[in-house]
Wavefront OBJ file of the C-alpha trace (Angstrom):
o trace
v 0.000 0.000 0.000
v 1.468 3.348 -0.926
v 1.231 6.550 1.048
v 2.652 10.040 1.199
v 3.449 12.435 4.016
v 1.174 15.417 4.498
v 3.014 18.746 4.562
v 2.198 19.955 8.082
v 3.425 23.541 7.567
v 0.878 24.269 4.825
v -1.945 22.221 6.348
v -4.968 24.197 7.527
v -5.246 21.879 10.567
v -1.606 22.189 11.659
v -2.401 24.034 14.909
v -4.905 21.355 15.942
v -2.467 18.605 15.036
v 0.325 20.188 17.074
v -1.971 20.591 20.080
v -3.365 17.041 20.058
v -0.484 14.969 18.633
v 1.148 14.274 22.004
v -2.078 13.183 23.720
v -2.236 9.531 24.703
v -5.162 9.128 22.297
v -4.876 11.982 19.739
v -7.999 11.031 17.854
v -11.718 10.940 18.377
v -14.604 8.661 17.650
v -18.256 9.217 17.081
v -21.415 7.224 16.974
v -24.109 7.908 14.403
v -27.281 6.238 13.251
v -26.883 4.979 9.709
v -29.982 3.777 7.858
v -29.202 0.321 6.486
v -32.600 -0.918 5.360
v -31.747 -1.001 1.655
v -28.436 -2.740 2.349
v -30.185 -5.354 4.495
v -32.826 -5.904 1.814
v -30.170 -6.284 -0.879
v -28.203 -8.780 1.231
v -31.342 -10.821 1.863
v -32.440 -10.760 -1.787
v -29.003 -11.816 -3.008
v -28.463 -14.212 -0.095
v -25.222 -12.445 0.744
v -23.677 -11.492 4.069
v -25.099 -8.217 5.377
v -21.854 -7.606 7.278
v -19.666 -7.963 4.189
v -21.934 -5.782 2.062
v -22.080 -3.114 4.785
v -18.294 -3.274 5.315
v -17.699 -2.893 1.580
v -19.902 0.192 1.424
v -18.261 1.772 4.471
v -14.788 1.196 3.017
v -15.866 2.755 -0.276
v -16.800 5.945 1.600
v -13.636 5.871 3.726
v -11.526 5.681 0.600
v -13.384 8.517 -1.128
v -12.809 10.999 1.734
v -9.123 11.872 2.054
v -9.113 12.847 5.764
v -10.456 9.367 6.592
v -7.199 8.001 5.161
v -4.948 10.108 7.422
v -2.822 8.285 9.988
v -0.372 9.656 12.538
v 3.026 8.062 12.020
v 6.447 9.154 13.288
v 5.167 12.521 14.607
v 3.658 13.371 11.242
v 0.558 12.697 9.187
v 0.580 10.106 6.434
v -2.094 9.950 3.744
v -2.665 6.380 2.616
v -3.881 5.771 -0.920
v -6.223 3.052 0.315
v -7.585 1.808 3.622
v -8.459 -1.866 3.907
v -10.774 -3.545 6.375
l 1 2 3 4 5 6 7 8 9 10 11 12 13 14 15 16 17 18 19 20 21 22 23 24 25 26 27 28 29 30 31 32 33 34 35 36 37 38 39 40 41 42 43 44 45 46 47 48 49 50 51 52 53 54 55 56 57 58 59 60 61 62 63 64 65 66 67 68 69 70 71 72 73 74 75 76 77 78 79 80 81 82 83 84 85
């Protein structure tokens, strides 16, 4: 998997990164309600795994949104080309 380093000095979020990077857990999580009725129906109709279909769709979104592919590595931010489950 290839990746590239994000240039911190020109990054609009550099001040936030510098503030939070040394925290024990310098990231956040969130919980949201995601409607999955159509995904469940599709999985049932095609006799496929709901989990695998849902995971595939989530990973498609993760890979479309660049900030979801950021990772903190070696005191910097790395942008991965692809995130796998």
